[in-house]
C-alpha beads as a LAMMPS data file, in Angstrom:
LAMMPS data file: protein, C-alpha beads

381 atoms
380 bonds

1 atom types
1 bond types

-500.0 500.0 xlo xhi
-500.0 500.0 ylo yhi
-500.0 500.0 zlo zhi

Masses

1 110.0

Atoms # bond

1 1 1 -407.522 -22.494 332.977
2 1 1 -404.417 -20.380 332.591
3 1 1 -404.872 -16.617 332.866
4 1 1 -403.423 -15.954 329.405
5 1 1 -405.762 -18.553 327.860
6 1 1 -408.764 -16.782 329.410
7 1 1 -407.535 -13.489 327.951
8 1 1 -407.186 -14.981 324.464
9 1 1 -410.702 -16.464 324.599
10 1 1 -412.069 -13.136 325.829
11 1 1 -410.214 -11.433 322.964
12 1 1 -411.959 -13.620 320.380
13 1 1 -415.399 -13.210 321.977
14 1 1 -415.121 -9.417 322.126
15 1 1 -413.971 -9.259 318.495
16 1 1 -416.861 -11.373 317.187
17 1 1 -419.515 -9.518 319.189
18 1 1 -418.201 -6.094 318.149
19 1 1 -417.839 -7.018 314.472
20 1 1 -421.232 -8.663 313.972
21 1 1 -422.958 -6.106 316.193
22 1 1 -421.699 -3.354 313.877
23 1 1 -422.877 -5.243 310.771
24 1 1 -426.350 -5.954 312.169
25 1 1 -427.830 -2.614 310.930
26 1 1 -427.143 -3.686 307.325
27 1 1 -429.849 -6.348 307.495
28 1 1 -432.146 -4.265 309.671
29 1 1 -432.107 -1.178 307.440
30 1 1 -432.655 -3.253 304.291
31 1 1 -435.793 -4.676 305.861
32 1 1 -437.019 -1.243 306.940
33 1 1 -436.352 0.265 303.504
34 1 1 -438.676 -2.311 301.962
35 1 1 -441.427 -1.062 304.279
36 1 1 -441.515 2.318 302.535
37 1 1 -442.445 5.388 304.554
38 1 1 -442.953 3.484 307.806
39 1 1 -439.527 1.894 307.489
40 1 1 -437.833 5.256 306.983
41 1 1 -439.480 6.594 310.120
42 1 1 -438.237 3.572 312.087
43 1 1 -434.701 4.161 310.805
44 1 1 -434.945 7.728 312.066
45 1 1 -436.009 6.419 315.477
46 1 1 -433.013 4.075 315.532
47 1 1 -430.700 6.994 314.784
48 1 1 -432.121 8.813 317.822
49 1 1 -431.528 5.694 319.907
50 1 1 -427.913 5.673 318.705
51 1 1 -427.575 9.337 319.624
52 1 1 -428.636 8.503 323.177
53 1 1 -426.068 5.702 323.292
54 1 1 -423.201 7.977 322.225
55 1 1 -424.344 10.702 324.625
56 1 1 -424.219 8.171 327.476
57 1 1 -420.778 6.934 326.417
58 1 1 -419.452 10.472 326.682
59 1 1 -421.220 11.463 329.897
60 1 1 -421.266 8.245 331.937
61 1 1 -418.223 6.304 330.762
62 1 1 -415.497 8.224 328.985
63 1 1 -415.644 11.496 330.922
64 1 1 -415.393 9.892 334.408
65 1 1 -412.555 7.649 333.216
66 1 1 -410.608 10.589 331.815
67 1 1 -411.044 12.536 335.060
68 1 1 -409.824 9.577 337.109
69 1 1 -406.757 8.920 334.969
70 1 1 -405.813 12.596 334.664
71 1 1 -406.163 13.125 338.416
72 1 1 -403.831 10.238 339.153
73 1 1 -401.249 10.722 336.399
74 1 1 -400.979 14.511 336.010
75 1 1 -403.158 16.700 338.229
76 1 1 -402.489 15.320 341.730
77 1 1 -398.728 14.660 341.316
78 1 1 -398.187 18.219 340.056
79 1 1 -400.697 19.927 342.402
80 1 1 -402.615 21.405 339.456
81 1 1 -405.781 23.307 340.375
82 1 1 -406.666 24.325 336.812
83 1 1 -409.472 22.242 335.178
84 1 1 -406.983 20.562 332.849
85 1 1 -409.214 17.585 332.071
86 1 1 -412.039 19.784 330.812
87 1 1 -409.530 21.766 328.739
88 1 1 -408.309 18.615 326.978
89 1 1 -411.873 17.445 326.305
90 1 1 -412.683 20.876 324.866
91 1 1 -409.559 20.661 322.705
92 1 1 -410.890 17.438 321.161
93 1 1 -414.166 19.210 320.380
94 1 1 -412.475 22.197 318.719
95 1 1 -410.011 20.014 316.801
96 1 1 -412.983 18.196 315.283
97 1 1 -414.684 21.496 314.453
98 1 1 -411.482 22.854 312.872
99 1 1 -410.977 19.692 310.791
100 1 1 -414.522 19.869 309.458
101 1 1 -414.199 23.525 308.467
102 1 1 -410.891 22.880 306.692
103 1 1 -412.393 19.994 304.724
104 1 1 -415.493 22.045 303.965
105 1 1 -413.364 24.900 302.637
106 1 1 -411.305 22.503 300.527
107 1 1 -414.492 20.973 299.102
108 1 1 -415.859 24.390 298.140
109 1 1 -412.552 25.325 296.492
110 1 1 -412.637 22.095 294.497
111 1 1 -416.260 22.735 293.481
112 1 1 -415.359 26.258 292.341
113 1 1 -412.487 24.941 290.209
114 1 1 -414.732 22.320 288.627
115 1 1 -417.342 24.965 287.866
116 1 1 -414.699 27.117 286.191
117 1 1 -413.645 24.198 283.989
118 1 1 -417.254 23.653 282.931
119 1 1 -417.364 27.187 281.501
120 1 1 -415.375 26.089 278.444
121 1 1 -417.209 27.181 275.276
122 1 1 -419.136 24.378 273.581
123 1 1 -420.382 24.391 269.975
124 1 1 -423.469 22.320 269.222
125 1 1 -424.518 21.305 265.734
126 1 1 -428.288 21.864 265.259
127 1 1 -430.377 18.758 264.764
128 1 1 -431.914 20.131 261.509
129 1 1 -428.587 19.747 259.749
130 1 1 -427.672 23.447 259.771
131 1 1 -424.121 24.466 260.419
132 1 1 -424.789 27.518 262.570
133 1 1 -423.662 26.955 266.157
134 1 1 -426.121 27.506 268.972
135 1 1 -425.504 30.493 271.226
136 1 1 -424.512 29.493 274.771
137 1 1 -425.067 31.693 277.784
138 1 1 -421.774 32.445 279.611
139 1 1 -420.178 29.529 277.792
140 1 1 -422.293 27.033 279.753
141 1 1 -425.321 25.107 278.623
142 1 1 -428.281 25.233 280.951
143 1 1 -429.608 22.031 282.485
144 1 1 -432.984 22.621 280.834
145 1 1 -431.392 22.979 277.385
146 1 1 -429.434 19.766 277.921
147 1 1 -432.624 17.961 278.873
148 1 1 -434.477 19.234 275.786
149 1 1 -431.690 18.280 273.357
150 1 1 -431.275 14.752 274.698
151 1 1 -433.515 11.834 275.421
152 1 1 -432.630 11.759 279.130
153 1 1 -435.723 12.038 281.354
154 1 1 -436.125 14.847 283.823
155 1 1 -436.215 14.226 287.547
156 1 1 -439.694 13.338 288.809
157 1 1 -441.812 16.257 289.843
158 1 1 -443.383 14.325 292.696
159 1 1 -442.439 14.947 296.304
160 1 1 -439.129 13.290 297.233
161 1 1 -439.368 13.857 300.959
162 1 1 -439.031 10.934 303.383
163 1 1 -442.838 10.686 303.326
164 1 1 -442.779 9.412 299.736
165 1 1 -443.451 5.695 299.586
166 1 1 -441.702 2.998 297.625
167 1 1 -444.850 2.507 295.569
168 1 1 -444.674 6.127 294.415
169 1 1 -441.102 5.576 293.298
170 1 1 -442.043 2.468 291.369
171 1 1 -444.856 4.405 289.697
172 1 1 -442.443 7.115 288.615
173 1 1 -440.082 4.581 287.092
174 1 1 -442.869 3.287 284.851
175 1 1 -443.224 6.786 283.382
176 1 1 -439.545 6.949 282.477
177 1 1 -438.511 9.088 285.404
178 1 1 -435.622 8.570 287.766
179 1 1 -436.263 6.351 290.766
180 1 1 -435.325 7.540 294.247
181 1 1 -434.747 4.771 296.758
182 1 1 -435.008 5.339 300.507
183 1 1 -431.255 5.286 300.981
184 1 1 -430.793 8.009 298.356
185 1 1 -431.834 10.701 300.797
186 1 1 -431.470 11.409 304.469
187 1 1 -434.041 10.606 307.104
188 1 1 -434.376 13.608 309.325
189 1 1 -432.468 15.875 306.941
190 1 1 -433.746 18.305 304.376
191 1 1 -431.295 17.528 301.580
192 1 1 -431.088 14.780 299.007
193 1 1 -428.129 12.446 298.588
194 1 1 -426.754 14.442 295.681
195 1 1 -425.183 17.151 297.805
196 1 1 -421.524 16.159 297.699
197 1 1 -420.400 18.703 300.297
198 1 1 -422.825 17.385 302.894
199 1 1 -421.848 13.837 302.016
200 1 1 -418.175 14.674 302.498
201 1 1 -418.948 16.186 305.891
202 1 1 -420.823 13.084 306.983
203 1 1 -417.977 10.858 305.840
204 1 1 -415.459 12.999 307.719
205 1 1 -417.490 12.949 310.920
206 1 1 -417.992 9.194 310.706
207 1 1 -414.286 8.657 310.086
208 1 1 -413.305 10.704 313.125
209 1 1 -415.997 8.973 315.198
210 1 1 -414.552 5.640 314.090
211 1 1 -411.077 6.766 315.156
212 1 1 -412.347 7.950 318.546
213 1 1 -414.211 4.689 319.152
214 1 1 -411.164 2.706 318.054
215 1 1 -409.007 4.563 320.563
216 1 1 -411.634 3.916 323.232
217 1 1 -411.648 0.207 322.326
218 1 1 -407.862 -0.029 322.595
219 1 1 -407.924 1.167 326.192
220 1 1 -410.916 -1.077 326.912
221 1 1 -408.887 -4.020 325.698
222 1 1 -405.980 -2.966 327.891
223 1 1 -408.204 -3.294 330.965
224 1 1 -408.664 -6.972 330.055
225 1 1 -405.005 -7.558 329.267
226 1 1 -403.881 -6.007 332.571
227 1 1 -406.101 -8.192 334.782
228 1 1 -404.236 -10.381 337.299
229 1 1 -406.898 -13.066 337.864
230 1 1 -409.036 -15.258 335.644
231 1 1 -412.287 -14.122 337.280
232 1 1 -411.269 -10.509 336.733
233 1 1 -410.754 -11.242 333.026
234 1 1 -414.197 -12.834 332.619
235 1 1 -416.019 -10.128 334.548
236 1 1 -414.364 -7.443 332.440
237 1 1 -415.160 -9.406 329.260
238 1 1 -418.862 -9.639 330.178
239 1 1 -418.996 -5.922 330.937
240 1 1 -417.395 -4.991 327.598
241 1 1 -419.464 -7.428 325.508
242 1 1 -422.757 -6.304 327.056
243 1 1 -422.297 -2.710 325.960
244 1 1 -420.410 -3.380 322.709
245 1 1 -423.584 -4.887 321.226
246 1 1 -425.408 -1.587 321.677
247 1 1 -422.442 0.615 320.724
248 1 1 -421.655 -1.508 317.657
249 1 1 -425.248 -1.318 316.424
250 1 1 -425.283 2.475 316.823
251 1 1 -421.941 2.789 315.022
252 1 1 -423.212 0.602 312.186
253 1 1 -426.198 2.905 311.675
254 1 1 -423.903 5.918 311.469
255 1 1 -421.556 4.190 309.002
256 1 1 -424.461 3.176 306.752
257 1 1 -425.629 6.771 306.671
258 1 1 -422.217 8.048 305.596
259 1 1 -420.793 5.454 303.206
260 1 1 -422.236 4.479 299.830
261 1 1 -421.183 0.831 299.714
262 1 1 -421.592 -2.105 302.066
263 1 1 -417.945 -3.010 301.455
264 1 1 -416.758 0.196 303.122
265 1 1 -419.028 -0.427 306.105
266 1 1 -417.663 -3.966 306.505
267 1 1 -414.057 -2.733 306.344
268 1 1 -414.754 -0.004 308.902
269 1 1 -416.498 -2.504 311.200
270 1 1 -413.563 -4.906 310.904
271 1 1 -411.002 -2.227 311.761
272 1 1 -413.025 -1.058 314.759
273 1 1 -413.554 -4.619 316.018
274 1 1 -409.809 -5.323 315.852
275 1 1 -408.989 -2.458 318.214
276 1 1 -410.160 -4.165 321.425
277 1 1 -408.119 -7.342 320.763
278 1 1 -405.172 -5.072 320.005
279 1 1 -405.654 -3.437 323.402
280 1 1 -405.754 -6.863 325.081
281 1 1 -402.439 -7.768 323.474
282 1 1 -400.904 -4.436 324.512
283 1 1 -402.103 -4.950 328.093
284 1 1 -400.666 -8.461 328.217
285 1 1 -397.349 -7.158 326.857
286 1 1 -397.229 -4.432 329.511
287 1 1 -397.736 -7.051 332.235
288 1 1 -395.019 -9.302 330.834
289 1 1 -392.483 -6.472 330.511
290 1 1 -393.263 -5.001 333.936
291 1 1 -394.325 -1.589 332.608
292 1 1 -397.447 -1.244 334.754
293 1 1 -396.096 1.662 336.796
294 1 1 -395.185 3.864 333.828
295 1 1 -396.565 7.338 334.582
296 1 1 -395.880 8.515 331.022
297 1 1 -398.179 5.788 329.709
298 1 1 -400.887 6.859 332.142
299 1 1 -400.558 10.510 331.096
300 1 1 -400.741 9.604 327.386
301 1 1 -403.774 7.443 328.132
302 1 1 -405.592 10.321 329.829
303 1 1 -404.767 12.894 327.140
304 1 1 -405.770 10.656 324.219
305 1 1 -409.009 9.563 325.844
306 1 1 -409.748 13.207 326.693
307 1 1 -409.403 14.209 323.041
308 1 1 -411.588 11.258 322.009
309 1 1 -414.242 12.374 324.503
310 1 1 -414.355 15.806 322.865
311 1 1 -414.892 14.118 319.499
312 1 1 -417.829 12.199 320.973
313 1 1 -419.427 15.456 322.096
314 1 1 -419.143 16.963 318.620
315 1 1 -420.385 13.932 316.674
316 1 1 -423.271 13.273 319.074
317 1 1 -424.752 16.752 318.877
318 1 1 -423.608 18.093 315.474
319 1 1 -423.961 14.940 313.380
320 1 1 -426.546 12.613 314.907
321 1 1 -428.967 14.634 317.027
322 1 1 -428.721 17.861 314.989
323 1 1 -430.264 16.213 311.941
324 1 1 -432.888 14.177 313.777
325 1 1 -434.240 16.541 316.444
326 1 1 -435.073 20.015 315.116
327 1 1 -437.105 22.907 316.480
328 1 1 -439.961 22.236 314.037
329 1 1 -440.098 18.508 314.837
330 1 1 -442.718 17.887 317.528
331 1 1 -442.312 14.094 317.609
332 1 1 -442.121 12.828 321.181
333 1 1 -441.238 9.349 319.935
334 1 1 -437.770 10.527 318.905
335 1 1 -437.172 11.933 322.371
336 1 1 -438.262 8.634 323.899
337 1 1 -435.848 6.751 321.615
338 1 1 -433.068 9.124 322.653
339 1 1 -433.893 8.505 326.311
340 1 1 -434.020 4.733 325.747
341 1 1 -430.530 4.747 324.227
342 1 1 -429.171 6.746 327.147
343 1 1 -430.978 4.559 329.708
344 1 1 -429.701 1.377 328.063
345 1 1 -426.065 2.423 328.501
346 1 1 -426.776 3.733 332.014
347 1 1 -428.182 0.346 333.050
348 1 1 -425.284 -1.544 331.462
349 1 1 -422.945 0.617 333.534
350 1 1 -424.433 -0.970 336.662
351 1 1 -422.894 -4.347 335.813
352 1 1 -420.403 -4.872 338.661
353 1 1 -416.816 -5.874 338.145
354 1 1 -415.688 -8.281 340.841
355 1 1 -412.193 -7.550 342.058
356 1 1 -409.806 -9.318 344.344
357 1 1 -406.903 -8.030 346.347
358 1 1 -404.594 -8.935 343.459
359 1 1 -406.676 -6.757 341.134
360 1 1 -407.047 -3.724 343.357
361 1 1 -403.363 -3.353 344.156
362 1 1 -402.197 -2.935 340.524
363 1 1 -405.181 -0.689 339.832
364 1 1 -403.856 1.741 342.425
365 1 1 -400.371 1.659 340.973
366 1 1 -401.490 2.143 337.409
367 1 1 -404.492 4.157 336.267
368 1 1 -404.594 2.366 332.906
369 1 1 -406.272 -0.609 334.599
370 1 1 -409.299 1.507 335.516
371 1 1 -412.397 0.032 333.923
372 1 1 -414.032 1.886 331.063
373 1 1 -417.366 0.492 332.169
374 1 1 -417.499 1.087 335.914
375 1 1 -415.653 3.454 338.234
376 1 1 -412.441 2.206 339.776
377 1 1 -412.798 0.202 342.956
378 1 1 -410.010 1.984 344.790
379 1 1 -409.051 5.572 345.370
380 1 1 -405.474 6.395 344.513
381 1 1 -403.766 9.124 346.503

Bonds

1 1 1 2
2 1 2 3
3 1 3 4
4 1 4 5
5 1 5 6
6 1 6 7
7 1 7 8
8 1 8 9
9 1 9 10
10 1 10 11
11 1 11 12
12 1 12 13
13 1 13 14
14 1 14 15
15 1 15 16
16 1 16 17
17 1 17 18
18 1 18 19
19 1 19 20
20 1 20 21
21 1 21 22
22 1 22 23
23 1 23 24
24 1 24 25
25 1 25 26
26 1 26 27
27 1 27 28
28 1 28 29
29 1 29 30
30 1 30 31
31 1 31 32
32 1 32 33
33 1 33 34
34 1 34 35
35 1 35 36
36 1 36 37
37 1 37 38
38 1 38 39
39 1 39 40
40 1 40 41
41 1 41 42
42 1 42 43
43 1 43 44
44 1 44 45
45 1 45 46
46 1 46 47
47 1 47 48
48 1 48 49
49 1 49 50
50 1 50 51
51 1 51 52
52 1 52 53
53 1 53 54
54 1 54 55
55 1 55 56
56 1 56 57
57 1 57 58
58 1 58 59
59 1 59 60
60 1 60 61
61 1 61 62
62 1 62 63
63 1 63 64
64 1 64 65
65 1 65 66
66 1 66 67
67 1 67 68
68 1 68 69
69 1 69 70
70 1 70 71
71 1 71 72
72 1 72 73
73 1 73 74
74 1 74 75
75 1 75 76
76 1 76 77
77 1 77 78
78 1 78 79
79 1 79 80
80 1 80 81
81 1 81 82
82 1 82 83
83 1 83 84
84 1 84 85
85 1 85 86
86 1 86 87
87 1 87 88
88 1 88 89
89 1 89 90
90 1 90 91
91 1 91 92
92 1 92 93
93 1 93 94
94 1 94 95
95 1 95 96
96 1 96 97
97 1 97 98
98 1 98 99
99 1 99 100
100 1 100 101
101 1 101 102
102 1 102 103
103 1 103 104
104 1 104 105
105 1 105 106
106 1 106 107
107 1 107 108
108 1 108 109
109 1 109 110
110 1 110 111
111 1 111 112
112 1 112 113
113 1 113 114
114 1 114 115
115 1 115 116
116 1 116 117
117 1 117 118
118 1 118 119
119 1 119 120
120 1 120 121
121 1 121 122
122 1 122 123
123 1 123 124
124 1 124 125
125 1 125 126
126 1 126 127
127 1 127 128
128 1 128 129
129 1 129 130
130 1 130 131
131 1 131 132
132 1 132 133
133 1 133 134
134 1 134 135
135 1 135 136
136 1 136 137
137 1 137 138
138 1 138 139
139 1 139 140
140 1 140 141
141 1 141 142
142 1 142 143
143 1 143 144
144 1 144 145
145 1 145 146
146 1 146 147
147 1 147 148
148 1 148 149
149 1 149 150
150 1 150 151
151 1 151 152
152 1 152 153
153 1 153 154
154 1 154 155
155 1 155 156
156 1 156 157
157 1 157 158
158 1 158 159
159 1 159 160
160 1 160 161
161 1 161 162
162 1 162 163
163 1 163 164
164 1 164 165
165 1 165 166
166 1 166 167
167 1 167 168
168 1 168 169
169 1 169 170
170 1 170 171
171 1 171 172
172 1 172 173
173 1 173 174
174 1 174 175
175 1 175 176
176 1 176 177
177 1 177 178
178 1 178 179
179 1 179 180
180 1 180 181
181 1 181 182
182 1 182 183
183 1 183 184
184 1 184 185
185 1 185 186
186 1 186 187
187 1 187 188
188 1 188 189
189 1 189 190
190 1 190 191
191 1 191 192
192 1 192 193
193 1 193 194
194 1 194 195
195 1 195 196
196 1 196 197
197 1 197 198
198 1 198 199
199 1 199 200
200 1 200 201
201 1 201 202
202 1 202 203
203 1 203 204
204 1 204 205
205 1 205 206
206 1 206 207
207 1 207 208
208 1 208 209
209 1 209 210
210 1 210 211
211 1 211 212
212 1 212 213
213 1 213 214
214 1 214 215
215 1 215 216
216 1 216 217
217 1 217 218
218 1 218 219
219 1 219 220
220 1 220 221
221 1 221 222
222 1 222 223
223 1 223 224
224 1 224 225
225 1 225 226
226 1 226 227
227 1 227 228
228 1 228 229
229 1 229 230
230 1 230 231
231 1 231 232
232 1 232 233
233 1 233 234
234 1 234 235
235 1 235 236
236 1 236 237
237 1 237 238
238 1 238 239
239 1 239 240
240 1 240 241
241 1 241 242
242 1 242 243
243 1 243 244
244 1 244 245
245 1 245 246
246 1 246 247
247 1 247 248
248 1 248 249
249 1 249 250
250 1 250 251
251 1 251 252
252 1 252 253
253 1 253 254
254 1 254 255
255 1 255 256
256 1 256 257
257 1 257 258
258 1 258 259
259 1 259 260
260 1 260 261
261 1 261 262
262 1 262 263
263 1 263 264
264 1 264 265
265 1 265 266
266 1 266 267
267 1 267 268
268 1 268 269
269 1 269 270
270 1 270 271
271 1 271 272
272 1 272 273
273 1 273 274
274 1 274 275
275 1 275 276
276 1 276 277
277 1 277 278
278 1 278 279
279 1 279 280
280 1 280 281
281 1 281 282
282 1 282 283
283 1 283 284
284 1 284 285
285 1 285 286
286 1 286 287
287 1 287 288
288 1 288 289
289 1 289 290
290 1 290 291
291 1 291 292
292 1 292 293
293 1 293 294
294 1 294 295
295 1 295 296
296 1 296 297
297 1 297 298
298 1 298 299
299 1 299 300
300 1 300 301
301 1 301 302
302 1 302 303
303 1 303 304
304 1 304 305
305 1 305 306
306 1 306 307
307 1 307 308
308 1 308 309
309 1 309 310
310 1 310 311
311 1 311 312
312 1 312 313
313 1 313 314
314 1 314 315
315 1 315 316
316 1 316 317
317 1 317 318
318 1 318 319
319 1 319 320
320 1 320 321
321 1 321 322
322 1 322 323
323 1 323 324
324 1 324 325
325 1 325 326
326 1 326 327
327 1 327 328
328 1 328 329
329 1 329 330
330 1 330 331
331 1 331 332
332 1 332 333
333 1 333 334
334 1 334 335
335 1 335 336
336 1 336 337
337 1 337 338
338 1 338 339
339 1 339 340
340 1 340 341
341 1 341 342
342 1 342 343
343 1 343 344
344 1 344 345
345 1 345 346
346 1 346 347
347 1 347 348
348 1 348 349
349 1 349 350
350 1 350 351
351 1 351 352
352 1 352 353
353 1 353 354
354 1 354 355
355 1 355 356
356 1 356 357
357 1 357 358
358 1 358 359
359 1 359 360
360 1 360 361
361 1 361 362
362 1 362 363
363 1 363 364
364 1 364 365
365 1 365 366
366 1 366 367
367 1 367 368
368 1 368 369
369 1 369 370
370 1 370 371
371 1 371 372
372 1 372 373
373 1 373 374
374 1 374 375
375 1 375 376
376 1 376 377
377 1 377 378
378 1 378 379
379 1 379 380
380 1 380 381
């Protein structure tokens, strides 16, 4: 089999595994939601498992790769003793924090403007046929007054915490009250789905996480496209596929938590799955054009992956684990799920990548070919 044919087949396999692995949580969460309270608890456990996966990606895969590439492309050639790699990773963290605060401020400004518009004076005609307008407080009708003057039911007075069962919700609907489904509120969070600011924050974090993972996938694909032997292509493909199943499932859980429609989740999964094949094509193009020794490409690779690593740190601890593991939560099961996710990625990192002399020589001349799964097999000066 020709080398380029093996790369194209690997491209298709990686795309299919990544795409369907990301969509798998759609079916799983629907099943768990039908289980009521027990299903919601299991979803929370899966989120902790995903947090362990992302923590391992940052600590065991992305961070070592960034250090290796930065040492070869920037630090060693320029005799830099400053911890430049850590600075770039920290920059990614603070950029994410800054973006979230800007969006949060913009959301509050928009909410304030909407509240000001709602203060327009309304005149209500009494139901008894009189023509005297009702007095409004501060130009705004209270929610209680609106409920009394209309036939709309009030929200149920029963407990809407994650411990409420589906049967309780069905019972409330028979009394004319609003029905809260499991996906209408967060598992592991103390707020309901109606808080638009929190929802916007979750969408922003998931979007940036998707961008960081997409960037990571591009460089993963480049490692396949830059291989010089057929066996090197297949070994790299197996290594990527084995961990993309776990990463894709964890990403799918996070996307479901942030987006309201399945259509958006499918589109996001498709875009993310296309990034690795794109990287394969870029790697093949670099080989054909003879651009493997481009130091500028190596430096850009290291800087971009460093920023993406900082994003992983932020999303892992501020978005996933922050909402699931709190100081008043004494559940050891969540900690075990977190450890299982981390251990799963740690074990997948042990999958060896066979290399030949033809593979190791280009790897020394170009840091882009360093695997994103296992450490490089050669030490560049």
